[in-house]
C-alpha positions in Angstrom: -22.7 15.3 12.0 -19.9 15.5 9.2 -16.3 14.4 9.8 -13.4 14.7 7.5 -10.9 12.1 8.1 -7.1 11.9 7.1 -5.5 8.5 6.9 -3.6 8.2 3.5 -2.0 4.5 3.9 -0.8 2.0 4.6 -2.5 -1.3 4.2 -2.3 -2.4 7.9 -2.7 1.1 9.4 -5.9 1.4 7.1 -7.4 -2.0 8.3 -6.4 -1.1 12.0 -8.2 2.6 11.5 -11.5 0.8 10.8 -11.7 0.8 14.7 -12.3 4.5 14.3 -15.4 4.0 12.1 -16.7 1.1 14.3 -16.6 3.5 17.4 -18.4 6.6 15.7 -22.1 7.3 16.4 -24.8 6.1 14.3 -25.5 8.6 11.2 -22.1 10.3 11.2 -21.3 11.4 7.7 -17.7 10.5 6.9 -15.4 11.9 3.9 -12.2 10.1 4.1 -8.9 11.4 2.3 -7.0 8.5 1.1 -3.9 7.8 -1.3 -4.8 6.5 -4.6 -2.6 3.6 -4.1 -4.7 2.4 -1.1 -8.1 3.5 -2.0 -9.2 -0.1 -2.8 -8.7 -1.0 1.1 -11.7 1.3 2.0 -13.7 1.3 -1.2 -17.2 0.1 -0.5 -17.3 0.9 3.3 -20.8 1.7 4.3 -19.8 4.1 6.9 -17.6 6.3 4.6 -20.0 8.6 2.6 -17.1 9.6 0.2 -13.6 8.7 -0.4 -11.6 11.7 -1.3 -8.8 10.2 -3.4 -5.5 12.0 -3.4 -2.9 11.3 -6.2 0.9 11.7 -5.0 2.0 12.4 -8.5 0.2 15.5 -8.2 2.5 16.7 -5.7 2.2 19.8 -3.4 0.2 21.7 -5.9 -2.4 19.0 -6.0 -2.5 18.8 -2.3 -3.1 22.6 -2.0 -5.8 22.4 -4.3 -7.6 19.4 -2.4 -7.2 21.4 0.9 -8.7 24.6 -0.5 -11.6 22.6 -1.7 -12.3 20.7 1.4 -11.9 23.8 3.5 -15.3 25.0 1.9 -17.1 22.2 3.4 -19.2 22.5 6.5 -17.4 19.9 8.6 -18.0 19.6 12.4 -14.7 17.4 12.9 -11.4 17.1 11.2 -9.6 14.1 12.2 -5.9 13.3 11.4 -5.3 9.6 12.0 -2.0 10.0 10.0 0.1 12.7 11.5 2.5 13.0 8.5 4.1 16.5 7.3 1.3 16.5 4.5 -1.5 16.2 7.1 -0.1 18.6 9.5 0.4 21.1 6.7 -3.4 20.6 6.1 -4.3 21.3 9.7 -2.4 24.5 9.6 -4.1 25.6 6.2 -7.8 25.0 7.4 -8.0 27.9 9.8 -6.3 30.2 7.3 -8.6 29.3 4.4 -11.6 29.2 6.6 -11.0 32.9 8.1 -14.1 34.8 8.1 -16.4 31.8 8.4 -18.3 31.6 11.6 -18.6 27.8 11.8 -16.5 26.1 14.5 -14.5 22.8 13.5 -12.9 20.7 16.2 -9.8 19.1 15.3 -8.5 15.8 16.6 -5.4 13.6 15.9 -3.8 10.5 16.9 -0.9 10.4 19.0 2.3 8.4 17.8 3.6 7.8 21.3 7.1 8.2 19.9 8.4 8.5 23.5 7.0 5.3 24.5 8.2 3.6 21.3 11.7 4.9 21.9 11.6 3.3 25.5 10.5 -0.2 23.9 13.5 -0.2 21.5 15.8 1.1 24.4 14.6 -1.3 27.2 13.0 -4.1 25.3 11.4 -6.8 27.3 12.6 -5.1 30.5 10.1 -2.1 30.0 7.2 -2.0 32.6 3.8 -3.0 31.1 2.4 0.7 31.9 5.1 2.4 30.1 4.4 0.5 26.8 2.6 2.3 23.7 -1.1 1.8 23.5 -2.0 -0.5 20.6 -2.7 1.5 17.4 -6.2 0.0 17.0 -7.1 1.3 20.5 -5.7 4.7 19.6 -8.0 4.8 16.6 -10.9 3.5 18.5 -10.7 6.1 21.3 -10.8 8.9 18.8 -14.0 7.6 17.4 -15.4 7.1 20.9 -14.4 10.8 21.6 -16.7 12.0 18.9 -19.5 9.7 20.0 -19.2 10.5 23.6 -20.5 6.8 24.4 -19.1 4.4 27.0 -18.3 0.8 27.3 -15.9 -1.6 25.6 -14.0 -0.3 22.5 -15.1 -1.9 19.3 -12.0 -3.5 17.4 -11.3 -3.2 13.8 -13.7 -4.6 11.4 -13.8 -5.2 7.6 -16.9 -7.1 7.7 -18.9 -4.2 6.7 -17.1 -4.0 3.3 -17.6 -7.6 2.8 -21.5 -7.4 3.6 -21.6 -4.6 1.2 -19.7 -6.0 -1.6 -22.2 -8.5 -3.0 -19.7 -11.2 -3.0 -21.0 -14.8 -2.4 -18.7 -16.5 -0.1 -19.7 -20.0 -1.1 -18.9 -19.2 -4.8 -15.6 -17.8 -3.9 -14.5 -20.8 -2.1 -15.9 -23.0 -4.9 -14.0 -21.4 -7.5 -10.7 -22.5 -5.8 -11.9 -25.9 -4.6 -11.8 -25.3 -0.9 -14.5 -25.7 1.9 -14.6 -23.5 4.9 -12.2 -24.4 7.7 -10.3 -26.9 5.5 -7.2 -24.6 5.0 -5.0 -22.0 6.4 -3.6 -18.7 4.9 -0.1 -18.2 4.5 1.5 -14.7 3.9 5.4 -15.0 3.5 6.1 -11.4 2.3 6.5 -8.1 4.1 7.4 -4.5 2.9 10.6 -4.9 4.8 12.8 -8.0 4.0 14.1 -8.2 7.5 10.6 -9.1 8.6 10.5 -12.2 6.4 11.0 -15.7 7.6 12.8 -18.2 5.3 10.6 -19.4 2.6 11.8 -23.0 3.1 10.5 -22.7 6.7 7.2 -21.8 5.3 7.3 -24.7 3.1 8.1 -27.1 6.0 5.6 -25.6 8.2 3.0 -26.2 5.4 4.1 -29.8 5.1 3.7 -30.3 8.7 0.2 -28.8 8.8 -0.9 -30.7 5.6 -0.3 -33.9 7.7 -3.1 -32.4 10.0 -5.4 -32.3 7.1 -5.1 -28.5 6.3 -4.4 -27.0 2.9 -2.1 -24.0 2.6 -3.4 -21.1 0.6 -0.6 -18.6 -0.5 -1.6 -15.0 -0.2 0.4 -11.9 -1.5 1.4 -10.6 -4.9 3.0 -12.1 -8.0 6.1 -9.6 -7.5 6.8 -10.5 -3.8 9.9 -12.5 -4.1 9.1 -14.3 -0.7 5.8 -15.5 -2.1 7.4 -16.7 -5.4 10.3 -18.7 -3.4 7.6 -20.1 -1.1 5.5 -21.5 -3.9 8.6 -22.9 -5.6 9.5 -24.9 -2.4 5.9 -26.0 -2.1 6.0 -27.2 -5.8 9.4 -28.8 -5.4 8.3 -30.6 -2.4 4.9 -31.7 -4.0 2.9 -30.1 -1.1 -0.8 -29.6 -2.3 -1.8 -25.9 -2.1 -3.7 -23.0 -3.6 -2.1 -19.8 -4.8 -3.9 -16.4 -4.7 -0.8 -14.4 -6.0 -2.9 -13.5 -9.3 -6.1 -12.3 -7.4 -6.7 -8.6 -8.3 -9.7 -8.4 -6.0 -8.6 -7.4 -2.4 -12.2 -8.2 -1.2 -11.7 -11.9 -2.4 -8.7 -12.3 -0.3 -10.7 -11.1 2.7 -13.2 -13.8 2.0 -10.5 -16.4 1.9 -9.1 -15.2 5.3 -12.6 -15.2 7.0 -13.1 -18.9 5.9 -9.8 -20.2 6.8 -9.0 -22.2 10.0 -6.2 -19.4 10.7 -3.6 -16.9 9.2 0.2 -17.4 9.7 2.6 -15.1 8.3 5.0 -12.3 8.9 4.2 -9.0 10.7 2.4 -7.3 7.8 -0.9 -5.8 6.6 -2.8 -9.0 6.0 -2.3 -10.2 9.4 -4.5 -7.4 10.6 -7.0 -8.2 7.8 -7.2 -11.7 8.8 -8.4 -10.6 12.5 -10.7 -7.7 10.9 -12.7 -10.4 9.3 -13.0 -12.3 12.5 -10.2 -14.8 11.8 -7.3 -16.2 14.0 -3.9 -14.7 13.2 -0.6 -16.2 14.2 2.0 -13.5 13.4 5.7 -14.2 13.1 7.7 -11.3 15.0 11.4 -10.9 14.6 13.1 -7.7 14.7 9.8 -6.0 15.6 7.7 -7.0 18.5 3.7 -6.4 19.2 4.7 -4.0 22.2 5.4 -1.5 19.6 1.6 -1.3 18.8 1.0 -3.5 16.0 0.4 -6.9 17.5 -2.7 -9.2 17.4 -5.8 -7.9 19.2 -8.4 -10.7 19.0 -8.9 -13.7 21.3 -7.2 -16.9 19.8 -4.6 -14.8 18.0 -1.0 -15.0 18.7 2.4 -13.5 18.5 5.3 -16.0 17.8 8.9 -15.2 18.1 12.1 -16.0 19.5 13.7 -14.6 22.8 16.7 -12.6 21.5 18.1 -9.8 23.3 18.3 -7.1 20.5 14.7 -7.4 19.6 13.0 -5.2 19.0 15.7 -3.2 17.2 13.3 -0.9 15.2 9.6 -0.3 14.0 10.5 -2.0 10.7 13.9 -4.0 11.4 15.3 -2.4 8.4 18.9 -2.2 9.7 20.3 -5.2 11.7 23.0 -4.5 14.4 24.2 -7.9 14.6 26.9 -7.8 11.9 28.2 -11.2 13.0 25.1 -12.9 12.4 22.2 -10.6 10.8 18.6 -11.3 11.3 19.2 -14.0 13.9 15.8 -13.5 15.3 14.1 -14.6 12.3 16.7 -17.5 11.4 16.3 -19.2 14.7 12.6 -19.7 14.7 11.8 -23.2 13.7 8.6 -24.6 12.0 8.1 -27.0 14.8 8.2 -24.0 17.1 5.6 -22.1 15.0 3.4 -25.4 14.7 3.4 -26.1 18.4 2.4 -22.4 19.1 -0.5 -22.5 16.7 -2.1 -25.6 18.3 -1.1 -24.9 21.9 
């Protein structure tokens, strides 16, 4: 069975989409189309036969060339896990390019459940449970289950197959930064959207509180992330013992660190999904967004943490705050002692 998959980006969505792979039948041959900026996320997955990397710099001509080449392949299924204008265009092109070929290809695509998402944003916490969007990981998993035809509980996203296939020795990774399993927790202060970020001083205060419980904070993210830089500065100014992985180029090393940590605490961002995909606990801070939109934690022991504020959720990204008199109050009113209490309750 040959399957062509489109999921181009982004970090969190690609991690969640591994639920699709987890629910496929054994022996399925998967070719996965991914953006060159995010190919590192799925590279080395044993259930992906080939990563088809698309460089957005090639524009529409490059996209058309790629689709023409893929149309010649004898796939049994074409699966759109992205549903962008580009991937929908590909869905329209395939039947035209395959005209004259006798082989039948079944097309499947994910539902973005826009109406249900709109209802969450409109009615907020008053929306009945039955009307809320299905979690994204479950939508990915169900498409894989449709192909396999099997029954039973859906398997959740997992990054463990990539780690097991990487050849990395977890003990050596931990030794290189002077840590032991379970003696530390991971912190991710940054997000693609500034409105989702918690105050770096609050992260530093939380780290100090958890340090008194014998846990060392490990700072994850990138050197160019302003929130990460600010958080590290506050940690240094406060003399809080910590480790920084802001210069770590290997994404798999971050996955190993998350796997062996006591837990993850951070903003609503891709690394929270990675923490769960390696079997860890994720404590995710929600402000302008809410887990009901479909991106909340999915594993036992994980938790969504936020304040009850009438205007949240306001959007999928929280990019525009409508509280002009006190913007981003949803994140500002979240206190370190509240987060600590939620983590250990």
